N, CA, C and O atoms as CSV, one atom per row, in Angstrom:
chain,resi,resn,atom,element,x,y,z
A,1,MET,N,N,1.046,-2.919,9.803
A,1,MET,CA,C,0.187,-2.050,8.648
A,1,MET,C,C,1.323,-1.664,7.746
A,1,MET,O,O,2.514,-1.774,8.039
A,2,ALA,N,N,0.845,-1.206,6.637
A,2,ALA,CA,C,1.555,-0.903,5.243
A,2,ALA,C,C,1.617,0.632,5.414
A,2,ALA,O,O,1.086,1.374,4.587
A,3,LEU,N,N,2.324,1.133,6.585
A,3,LEU,CA,C,2.333,2.589,6.698
A,3,LEU,C,C,3.364,3.024,5.525
A,3,LEU,O,O,3.155,4.018,4.830
A,4,LYS,N,N,4.553,2.147,5.362
A,4,LYS,CA,C,5.497,2.478,4.514
A,4,LYS,C,C,4.925,2.957,2.910
A,4,LYS,O,O,5.400,3.865,2.229
A,5,LEU,N,N,3.661,1.970,2.516
A,5,LEU,CA,C,3.042,2.180,1.254
A,5,LEU,C,C,2.488,3.620,1.018
A,5,LEU,O,O,2.493,4.419,0.082
A,6,LYS,N,N,2.060,3.587,2.160
A,6,LYS,CA,C,1.210,5.072,2.524
A,6,LYS,C,C,2.070,6.417,2.147
A,6,LYS,O,O,1.882,7.350,1.366
A,7,ARG,N,N,3.048,6.089,3.029
A,7,ARG,CA,C,3.596,7.222,2.895
A,7,ARG,C,C,4.667,7.401,1.536
A,7,ARG,O,O,5.125,8.492,1.194
A,8,VAL,N,N,4.916,6.288,0.947
A,8,VAL,CA,C,5.625,6.626,-0.484
A,8,VAL,C,C,4.565,6.989,-1.446
A,8,VAL,O,O,4.706,7.810,-2.353
A,9,LEU,N,N,3.654,6.420,-1.222
A,9,LEU,CA,C,2.333,6.946,-2.167
A,9,LEU,C,C,2.107,8.464,-2.108
A,9,LEU,O,O,1.921,9.159,-3.107
A,10,GLU,N,N,2.146,8.988,-0.638
A,10,GLU,CA,C,1.613,10.554,-0.313
A,10,GLU,C,C,3.087,11.047,-1.118
A,10,GLU,O,O,3.065,11.927,-1.979
A,11,SER,N,N,4.027,10.523,-0.806
A,11,SER,CA,C,5.306,11.281,-1.347
A,11,SER,C,C,5.220,11.442,-2.697
A,11,SER,O,O,5.701,12.446,-3.223
A,12,ARG,N,N,4.718,10.661,-3.283
A,12,ARG,CA,C,4.489,10.466,-4.935
A,12,ARG,C,C,3.303,11.501,-5.385
A,12,ARG,O,O,3.122,11.573,-6.600
A,13,GLY,N,N,2.555,12.232,-4.628
A,13,GLY,CA,C,1.599,12.846,-4.850
A,13,GLY,C,C,0.438,11.799,-5.504
A,13,GLY,O,O,-0.371,12.292,-6.290
A,14,VAL,N,N,0.358,10.440,-5.203
A,14,VAL,CA,C,-0.886,9.541,-5.352
A,14,VAL,C,C,-1.598,9.575,-4.213
A,14,VAL,O,O,-1.125,9.174,-3.149
A,15,SER,N,N,-2.647,9.993,-4.315
A,15,SER,CA,C,-3.883,9.749,-3.268
A,15,SER,C,C,-4.248,8.208,-3.189
A,15,SER,O,O,-4.034,7.472,-4.152
A,16,LEU,N,N,-4.801,7.752,-2.019
A,16,LEU,CA,C,-5.306,6.570,-1.640
A,16,LEU,C,C,-6.641,6.456,-2.719
A,16,LEU,O,O,-7.044,5.440,-3.286
A,17,LYS,N,N,-7.021,7.430,-2.777
A,17,LYS,CA,C,-8.209,7.453,-3.837
A,17,LYS,C,C,-7.872,6.802,-5.134
A,17,LYS,O,O,-8.334,5.799,-5.678
A,18,GLU,N,N,-6.869,7.710,-5.510
A,18,GLU,CA,C,-6.185,7.312,-7.027
A,18,GLU,C,C,-5.725,5.590,-6.824
A,18,GLU,O,O,-5.981,4.622,-7.539
A,19,TYR,N,N,-5.156,5.667,-5.886
A,19,TYR,CA,C,-4.429,4.243,-5.736
A,19,TYR,C,C,-5.613,3.161,-5.822
A,19,TYR,O,O,-5.684,2.230,-6.623
A,20,SER,N,N,-6.365,3.440,-4.989
A,20,SER,CA,C,-7.607,2.234,-5.109
A,20,SER,C,C,-8.442,2.303,-6.263
A,20,SER,O,O,-9.434,1.576,-6.227
A,21,CYS,N,N,-8.266,3.050,-7.342
A,21,CYS,CA,C,-9.055,3.173,-8.153
A,21,CYS,C,C,-8.255,2.267,-9.240
A,21,CYS,O,O,-8.718,1.440,-10.025
A,22,LEU,N,N,-6.936,2.670,-9.045
A,22,LEU,CA,C,-6.090,1.876,-10.098
A,22,LEU,C,C,-5.866,0.329,-9.638
A,22,LEU,O,O,-5.147,-0.306,-10.410
A,23,LEU,N,N,-6.229,-0.193,-8.811
A,23,LEU,CA,C,-6.104,-1.280,-8.187
A,23,LEU,C,C,-7.377,-2.058,-8.405
A,23,LEU,O,O,-7.374,-3.289,-8.409
A,24,GLY,N,N,-8.655,-1.212,-8.618
A,24,GLY,CA,C,-9.874,-1.784,-8.802
A,24,GLY,C,C,-10.717,-2.080,-7.630
A,24,GLY,O,O,-11.631,-2.904,-7.654
A,25,ILE,N,N,-10.344,-1.310,-6.503
A,25,ILE,CA,C,-10.971,-1.750,-5.231
A,25,ILE,C,C,-11.469,-0.328,-4.684
A,25,ILE,O,O,-11.185,0.718,-5.267
A,26,SER,N,N,-12.226,-0.382,-3.531
A,26,SER,CA,C,-12.929,0.722,-2.935
A,26,SER,C,C,-11.828,1.266,-1.587
A,26,SER,O,O,-11.161,0.539,-0.851
A,27,GLU,N,N,-11.909,2.620,-1.579
A,27,GLU,CA,C,-10.953,3.148,-0.589
A,27,GLU,C,C,-11.153,2.542,0.565
A,27,GLU,O,O,-10.109,2.566,1.218
A,28,LYS,N,N,-12.218,1.882,1.250
A,28,LYS,CA,C,-12.265,1.019,2.349
A,28,LYS,C,C,-11.569,-0.258,2.250
A,28,LYS,O,O,-10.956,-0.708,3.217
A,29,THR,N,N,-11.634,-0.881,1.104
A,29,THR,CA,C,-10.937,-1.970,0.999
A,29,THR,C,C,-9.385,-1.918,0.893
A,29,THR,O,O,-8.691,-2.853,1.292
A,30,LEU,N,N,-8.910,-0.876,0.384
A,30,LEU,CA,C,-7.640,-0.482,0.893
A,30,LEU,C,C,-7.437,-0.069,1.928
A,30,LEU,O,O,-6.387,-0.508,2.398
A,31,TYR,N,N,-7.905,0.532,2.486
A,31,TYR,CA,C,-7.669,0.925,4.286
A,31,TYR,C,C,-7.566,-0.233,4.948
A,31,TYR,O,O,-6.689,-0.341,5.805
A,32,ASN,N,N,-8.455,-1.320,4.663
A,32,ASN,CA,C,-8.171,-2.259,5.442
A,32,ASN,C,C,-7.137,-3.179,4.988
A,32,ASN,O,O,-6.584,-3.854,5.856
A,33,LYS,N,N,-6.742,-3.335,3.625
A,33,LYS,CA,C,-5.119,-3.788,3.426
A,33,LYS,C,C,-4.318,-2.911,4.156
A,33,LYS,O,O,-3.621,-3.451,5.016
A,34,LEU,N,N,-4.220,-1.520,4.025
A,34,LEU,CA,C,-3.131,-0.973,4.762
A,34,LEU,C,C,-3.078,-1.307,6.109
A,34,LEU,O,O,-1.980,-1.418,6.655
A,35,MET,N,N,-4.098,-1.481,6.712
A,35,MET,CA,C,-4.314,-1.777,8.339
A,35,MET,C,C,-4.033,-3.027,8.755
A,35,MET,O,O,-4.022,-3.431,9.918
A,36,GLY,N,N,-3.732,-3.825,7.440
A,36,GLY,CA,C,-3.581,-5.572,8.023
A,36,GLY,C,C,-4.508,-6.343,8.173
A,36,GLY,O,O,-4.375,-7.530,8.468
A,37,PHE,N,N,-5.833,-5.613,7.942
A,37,PHE,CA,C,-6.963,-6.608,8.345
A,37,PHE,C,C,-7.464,-7.612,7.223
A,37,PHE,O,O,-8.263,-8.534,7.388
A,38,THR,N,N,-6.764,-7.205,5.930
A,38,THR,CA,C,-6.627,-8.124,4.710
A,38,THR,C,C,-5.649,-7.945,3.926
A,38,THR,O,O,-5.036,-6.905,3.685
A,39,GLU,N,N,-5.494,-9.083,3.487
A,39,GLU,CA,C,-4.272,-9.078,2.182
A,39,GLU,C,C,-4.282,-8.878,1.215
A,39,GLU,O,O,-5.232,-9.232,0.517
A,40,PHE,N,N,-3.029,-8.088,0.626
A,40,PHE,CA,C,-3.110,-7.744,-0.788
A,40,PHE,C,C,-2.923,-9.118,-1.611
A,40,PHE,O,O,-2.230,-10.098,-1.338
A,41,THR,N,N,-3.734,-8.878,-2.662
A,41,THR,CA,C,-3.493,-10.112,-3.799
A,41,THR,C,C,-2.408,-10.082,-4.786
A,41,THR,O,O,-1.955,-9.003,-5.167
A,42,ILE,N,N,-1.977,-11.172,-5.211
A,42,ILE,CA,C,-0.968,-11.454,-6.230
A,42,ILE,C,C,-0.971,-10.444,-7.437
A,42,ILE,O,O,0.085,-10.047,-7.929
A,43,GLY,N,N,-2.259,-10.032,-7.907
A,43,GLY,CA,C,-2.577,-8.763,-8.847
A,43,GLY,C,C,-2.176,-7.637,-8.381
A,43,GLY,O,O,-1.546,-6.867,-9.107
A,44,GLU,N,N,-2.530,-7.271,-6.811
A,44,GLU,CA,C,-2.381,-5.823,-6.661
A,44,GLU,C,C,-1.013,-5.925,-6.310
A,44,GLU,O,O,-0.480,-4.815,-6.320
A,45,PHE,N,N,-0.200,-6.910,-5.983
A,45,PHE,CA,C,1.183,-6.911,-5.770
A,45,PHE,C,C,2.105,-6.569,-6.860
A,45,PHE,O,O,3.159,-5.944,-6.751
A,46,GLN,N,N,1.413,-7.210,-8.261
A,46,GLN,CA,C,2.070,-6.684,-9.517
A,46,GLN,C,C,1.700,-5.156,-9.854
A,46,GLN,O,O,2.508,-4.389,-10.379
A,47,LYS,N,N,0.577,-4.850,-9.547
A,47,LYS,CA,C,0.001,-3.392,-10.286
A,47,LYS,C,C,0.965,-2.271,-9.112
A,47,LYS,O,O,1.382,-1.198,-9.548
A,48,LEU,N,N,1.187,-2.618,-7.869
A,48,LEU,CA,C,2.200,-1.900,-7.057
A,48,LEU,C,C,3.386,-1.921,-7.730
A,48,LEU,O,O,3.793,-0.769,-7.881
A,49,LYS,N,N,3.991,-2.606,-8.121
A,49,LYS,CA,C,5.253,-2.901,-8.371
A,49,LYS,C,C,5.415,-1.807,-9.888
A,49,LYS,O,O,6.344,-1.031,-10.114
A,50,THR,N,N,4.160,-2.075,-10.786
A,50,THR,CA,C,4.389,-0.955,-11.979
A,50,THR,C,C,4.208,0.520,-11.345
A,50,THR,O,O,4.586,1.498,-11.991
A,51,VAL,N,N,3.642,0.656,-10.109
A,51,VAL,CA,C,3.726,2.064,-9.777
A,51,VAL,C,C,4.983,2.482,-9.164
A,51,VAL,O,O,5.558,3.567,-9.260
A,52,LEU,N,N,5.277,1.529,-8.577
A,52,LEU,CA,C,6.567,2.278,-7.738
A,52,LEU,C,C,7.813,1.093,-8.089
A,52,LEU,O,O,8.147,0.358,-7.160
A,53,PRO,N,N,8.306,0.972,-9.085
A,53,PRO,CA,C,9.090,-0.046,-9.724
A,53,PRO,C,C,10.631,-0.120,-8.908
A,53,PRO,O,O,11.364,-1.105,-8.819
A,54,GLU,N,N,10.796,0.904,-8.497
A,54,GLU,CA,C,12.164,0.961,-7.673
A,54,GLU,C,C,12.289,0.333,-6.071
A,54,GLU,O,O,13.244,0.083,-5.336
A,55,TYR,N,N,10.972,0.232,-5.957
A,55,TYR,CA,C,10.793,-0.281,-4.410
A,55,TYR,C,C,10.543,-1.837,-4.271
A,55,TYR,O,O,9.832,-2.341,-5.140
A,56,ASP,N,N,11.071,-2.694,-3.231
A,56,ASP,CA,C,10.594,-3.673,-3.021
A,56,ASP,C,C,9.246,-3.904,-2.537
A,56,ASP,O,O,8.952,-3.330,-1.489
A,57,VAL,N,N,8.456,-4.559,-3.038
A,57,VAL,CA,C,7.140,-4.774,-2.724
A,57,VAL,C,C,7.104,-5.252,-0.964
A,57,VAL,O,O,6.722,-4.553,-0.026
A,58,LEU,N,N,7.584,-6.528,-0.925
A,58,LEU,CA,C,7.447,-6.835,0.608
A,58,LEU,C,C,8.188,-5.800,1.761
A,58,LEU,O,O,8.108,-5.922,2.983
A,59,TYR,N,N,8.700,-5.072,1.236
A,59,TYR,CA,C,9.095,-3.609,2.058
A,59,TYR,C,C,8.097,-2.853,2.211
A,59,TYR,O,O,7.754,-2.567,3.358
A,60,LEU,N,N,7.519,-2.438,1.299
A,60,LEU,CA,C,6.365,-1.318,1.378
A,60,LEU,C,C,5.047,-2.037,1.953
A,60,LEU,O,O,4.111,-1.257,2.127
A,61,ILE,N,N,4.805,-3.371,2.277
A,61,ILE,CA,C,3.734,-3.830,2.838
A,61,ILE,C,C,4.193,-4.358,4.185
A,61,ILE,O,O,3.305,-4.734,4.950
A,62,SER,N,N,5.421,-4.436,4.568
A,62,SER,CA,C,5.793,-4.872,5.910
A,62,SER,C,C,5.356,-3.796,7.035
A,62,SER,O,O,5.095,-2.608,6.847
A,63,GLN,N,N,5.344,-4.507,8.239
A,63,GLN,CA,C,4.995,-3.563,9.257
A,63,GLN,C,C,6.132,-2.628,9.535
A,63,GLN,O,O,7.294,-3.032,9.493
A,64,ASP,N,N,5.893,-1.666,9.754
A,64,ASP,CA,C,6.554,-0.588,10.329
A,64,ASP,C,C,6.865,-0.540,11.847
A,64,ASP,O,O,6.241,0.233,12.573
A,65,MET,N,N,7.848,-1.382,12.340
A,65,MET,CA,C,8.068,-1.827,13.594
A,65,MET,C,C,8.138,-0.305,14.414
A,65,MET,O,O,7.371,-0.153,15.364
A,66,GLU,N,N,8.992,0.722,14.060
A,66,GLU,CA,C,9.281,1.966,14.378
A,66,GLU,C,C,7.824,2.630,14.973
A,66,GLU,O,O,7.617,2.943,16.146
A,67,ARG,N,N,7.076,2.729,14.074
A,67,ARG,CA,C,5.480,3.266,14.593
A,67,ARG,C,C,4.691,2.397,14.989
A,67,ARG,O,O,3.656,2.879,15.447
A,68,ASP,N,N,4.763,1.098,15.005
A,68,ASP,CA,C,3.951,-0.108,15.738
A,68,ASP,C,C,4.488,0.025,17.092
A,68,ASP,O,O,3.643,-0.201,17.959
A,69,SER,N,N,5.574,0.306,17.488
A,69,SER,CA,C,6.047,-0.187,18.578
A,69,SER,C,C,5.665,1.652,19.761
A,69,SER,O,O,5.648,1.813,20.981
A,70,ALA,N,N,5.485,2.425,18.851
A,70,ALA,CA,C,5.333,3.788,19.642
A,70,ALA,C,C,3.799,3.702,20.238
A,70,ALA,O,O,3.349,4.623,20.918
């Protein structure tokens, strides 16, 4: 799950609805990507980098082991 990405977006005041619009995908599709059911595309990685340039994209979408193991 890409919970790190979700938390960072929320801390910036960016809703999942706003972020899904930026990516040009539905909220359901974004949810599926965040939950790990489907993968992010290269284009989505590039857009993520423009929104959060100070973060490593792979870090943001990597599994959150602390939360996943709880």
